[in-house]
N, C-alpha and C positions, 0 to 999 in steps of 0.2 A: 625173361623168366616169368612163370605164372605167378599170379598174386596169391598171397597167403590167405587162409581162412581165419575169421575172427574167433571160431570155436576153439576152445583150449581146455584140456583136462586139468592143467595146473591153474586152478581158479584162485585169483587174488583174494577173494572173499574168504577162502578157507585157510589162509595163512595164519599160523598161531605164533605165540611168543615162545615157541620151542627153541628159538635161537637166543636163549638168555645170555646176557653179556657176562655172566659170572665166569671167571677164570678159575680153574681148579688150583687149590693150594699145593705147593711143591711136594708135601709129604702125605697127601690125602689120596687114596686110591680113587680112580674115576672111571666110569664107563667109557668116557671119551678116548681113553688110552687102553681099553681092554681090561680094566680092573687093576692096573698098576698105577703107581704115583707118577707125576711128572718128573720127579727126581730120578726114579728108576728108568723112565723112558729115555731121559736125556743121557743117562749113564750107559744104558745097554743098546739103544737103538739109534739115537741121534747121530747122523753122519756115519753110521756103521752098517745097518742092515734094515731091510724092509720089515714092515709090520702090518698084518691084516687085522682089522678090528671090526668084528660083527656088532652091529647095533651100537655104534659109538654114540649116536644121538637118536634114541628110539623116538618114533613119531615125527621125525624131522620132515619139514615141508620146505619147498623152494622159497628162498627169501624174496624172489621176484616171480611174478607170473610170466608166462611166455610173452604175452602182449606187452607187459611192462619192460621185459628184457629187450624186445624188439624196438620199443620206443626209445630205450636208452641207447641202442646201437645207432639210432638216427641223430644223436647229438654230436655237435662239432667238438665238444671237449671230452669225448669218450673214445678211448682206443678200442676198436672192434675189428674183427677179421672174419671173413667168410671163406670156408674151405670146403671144396666139393671134390668128389671122386666119381664123377659121372663117366661111364664107359671106360673105366680103368685109367682115367686121366686126372691127375691132381691139378687143381687150380687154387689160387690164393688171391683174394681181393681185400683191400683195406677200406674201412668205413670212413665216414658215416654212410648208413644205408637207408634210403627212403623206403616208405612202406611197400612199394611195388618192386623193390630191388632184391628181395629175398625169395628163395623158392618157397613153395607151399609146404606145410608140415607133412603132407601126404607124399611128397617127393622123397625118395630114399637117398641116403649117402651124402648128406651135407651137414656141416657143423658151423655154428655161430659162436665165436669166442668174444666175450665182453670183459675187458680188463678193468680192474679197479672198481668193481661194483660197490665196494665198501665206501667209496668216496661220494656216492650218489644216493644211497639207500640206507636207512637206519637198521633195517632187518639184516642186511648184508654186513654192516659194520658190527652189529651185535654178535653175529656168528664169528667174525674175525676175532672178537674179544676173547673168545674161548681159548685161543691159542697163544695167549700172552704169557704162558709159562716159559716161552723163549723170549729173549730180550726184544723190546720194541725196535732197537737199532738193527735187528736182523729181520723183523717181520715186514713183508713187502705189501701184498695186497690179496684180495679175494677175486679170483676170476671165475666167471660162470660160463660153462660150456653147454650150449643147447645142441642136441643132435637128433636127427631123425634116424630111423632104422638103418643100420649098417654104417652110420656116420662115425667119423673119427679123424685123426690127423696123421695116421700112419705110425709105424714103429719108430720111436725116437728116444733120446735121452735128454735130461735136463741137467744144467750145471748148478742147480740149487736144490735144497730140500723142498718137498711138497707133500701136503696132505690132500688126497683125492676123496672127497666126501660125496657120496651119492645122495641127491636130494629129491629125485623124481625118476621113475622108470628104472630100467636095468642097463648095466654096462658090463661087458666082459673084458677083463683085464688079463693080459699075459705079460709076464716080466722075466728078465734074465740078467744076470750079472756078467755079461759077456765083455771080452776085452776088445773085440773088433768093433770099433766105433766108426768105421768108414761109412760114408753117405752115398746115396744114389746121386748120380750126376745128372744135371740138366733139369732138376725139379725146383719148383718155387718153395718147397718145404725141406727141412732137414730130416730126411727119412733114411733110416739105417738100410744099408745095402744087404747085410747078411744077418737079419734078426734071428736069434736062437732062443726062443722062450723056454724057461725052465719050470715055471709055475703058472697056474691059470685059475681064475675065480670069476664068478658072476656076482657083482655087487648090486644090492637092492637098497631102497631108501633107508638111510641111517647107518649103512655100512661105510667103512673108510679104509683107505690104503695109504700108509706112509711110505715114501720112497726117499732114500738119501740120494745125493748127487750121482749121476752117471750110471744109474740102474736103468737098463733099457726097458721100455714098456710100450704097450699098444692097447688102447682102449676102444672098443667098438660097441656102439649102442645096439641094444636089442629092443627095438621099438623106440618110441619117442622117449628121450631122457634128458635130465639135467644133472651136471656134475659141478660141484664147487671145488675149485683148486686154491688152497691156501699156500701161497708161495713165500719164500724167504730170500732176502737179498744176499748175494754172494759176490761182492765186487772183486775183480781180479787184481793181482798185484800191479799190473800195468795201469789199470784205472786209478788205483789208489795213489800210485807214485806220481803220475802225471797231474792228477787233481790236487795233490798236496803241494807239489812244487808251484803250480799255478796259484794256489791259495796263499802260499808263503810269500810269493812275489807281490801279489795283490795287496796283502795285508801290510807288508813292511814298506813298500814304496821306495826302497833304496837298494843298495847292492847286496842286501842280506848279510853283510859282514860287520854291520855296526857302523860303517863309515858313510860318507856322503855318496850320493848317486852321481859319481863323476863320469865324464865322457872318456872314451878311449883316446889316448894320445900316443903318438909315435914320432917325437921330434928327431930321432936318430935314423928314421927310415931312409935308406939310400934309394936312388933311382934303380929301376929293374929292367931287365931285358925280357923277362917272362911275366907279363902283367897278370896272366890268369892263375899263376901259382900262388897258393896261400902263403903269406909271410910267416915264417916260423915264429917271429916275435909276437905276432898277433895271437897265434895258437897258445903260446906260452902264457901270455897275459890273461887270456880267457881261462886257461887251466888254473892260474893263480887265483882269479876271482872266485871260481867255483869251489876251490879248495877252502875258501874262507867261509862258505855258507854254513851256518850253524842253526840248529833248532833244538828245542827242549821238549821234555815229555808234556809240558803244558801246551806247547804249540801243537803237538800231535793230538792231544785230547781235544783241544779247541777245534782243530780241523775235522776230526772224526765226528764230533757232535754237530758241527755246522753242516757238514756234507751229508750226513745220514738223516738229518732233520729237514733237509731241503725238499720241499714238495716237487713232484714231477712237473715237467714243463707244461703239461696240459691242465694242471690244477688251477682253478679259479675260485676264489672265496667269494661267497655271497654275503655282502653287507646287508644289514636289515633295511627294508624299504622305508620304514618309519622308525628310525632309531629312538630309543628312550634317551632323555637327557640324563646326566649323571645322577641326579637325585632320584629319579624314578627307577633307573637301573639298579641303584643300591637297594631301594625298597623291594624291587622284584627279586633280586638275588638273595636278599636277606630272608625271604619267605621260601623260595624253591631252590636256592643254590645256583651254581654255575656249572656248565658242562663244556668240555672241549668240543669244538666242531669236529665232525667225523673226518674232515680233511686235515686238521691240525696235527702236526707232529711236535711233541714236546719231550725233550730228553734233558738229562742233567748229569753232572758229576759233582765232585766235592767243591769245585771252584765256581762253576757257571751253570746256567741253563741255556738250552738251545731251542729256540722257538722258530719253526718254519725257516730254518737256514741261517738264523742270526744268533750270535752269541751275546749273552748278557751275564754280568757277575751276579751271583746269588744274593749277597748282602742280606738285607732283611727278608727277601723272598725265600731264603733258605728255610724259614720256619713253616711255610705253607705250600710252597710250589712243588716239592717232591710228592706231597699228598695228591695234589691236583694231577701231576704227571702220571703217577702210578695208578690212580683210580679213574682218571679222566673226568673227575667230578668232585666238587666241594659242596657239601650240604649247606643249608641256610644257616644253621647254628655256627658252623665254622666260618662262614662268610661274615657273619655279624661281628666276630672277633677281629676281622680284618677291616671292617668298615670304619673303625675309629681312626684309621690311618688314611688321611686324604691322598697321600702319594700312591698308596696301594689301590684305592678305589679309582683314582684317575687312570692308573695304568690298566686296570682291568676293564674300565669303561672304554679305553682306547682299543683294547683287544676286541671288545664286543662290537664296536663300530666297524672294525676291520673284518668282522665275520669269523674271527678265530675262536671265539667262545660264544656260548648261548646263555642267556639269563632266563631261568624259569621256563625253558623249552622254547623261548623265542629266538629265532635265528638272527 
């Protein structure tokens, strides 16, 4: 493939703080949702029907420049994909991509998808913060799609909710609520075989399109463009069932019936003439063991919190290179507060909090941790009130050394 040019119309120097982390209040109208409140949006549109929003974020600029995005796609811990449609043939490659492995921006009909940009860039994370009117347990990530003229991924549907925010250039979207979701055979992508668009728009920077699950859509770049996709987690029943049973067995370490983890015994098993046949007594014994498996609502809550706060497998936390000792950490945090690292997932319920896949009882943390979880920040004054408790400061210092929180902007 030809090498790309360093020239780029999306200049990193021109990026602004237009991606403010402020999340709209539930009952306050916001341009982000076309002048309605988040409460109205969730009631009328969420998982129900599409919504086109012109100038959802006026003056928006790409959270990453093109060159920054290309550099991110060259990282081993970043999920990236290159999709081309040269000579009417679809191809799909998975990253990382070295600098000379991408087509040039002047080459038509190719797309670079970079998943989880919010995990690696503060501007992308700040943009994702705007969509926290939906629960964090459902919020997944911010993907950036860079495309040259004619680039796209073909007509398809997603199994999750998504906001498609145009941040540079133009993209033409066609959508349809079709029932025929059959796919083209023999392709590396899931492309609809019989796409039937019903509506069509051209989105410019600041425009946004919300799509609920299973709405067919096709986006094609008109010139060089970037689109930010804010996606939401929608685990399937099979996924939740299998993961819960695995979690239950792992946590309890016994036969999940409250008894001991005893071995299977069959002292009355007779000799057999058909050795490959399953013994009926064995099947009955297993059925009896499974019938005794019990769990409570607390077990389910603990599983959901732990599972949905578990970082993705490619997430690596960056511990501070020169960590502050606990005394200096407390002094720094007392002045400038503490902030959750952009990769950290912190959830809570009435009993526990769930930090990066682990469950802990709230206890004394119940007084301040929900504030940190909801705001992803504690100011210096609030931290000072905690600093009198050596157990709390020791815990937060441990989180800081692990890279889960930042003190005064220091990673």
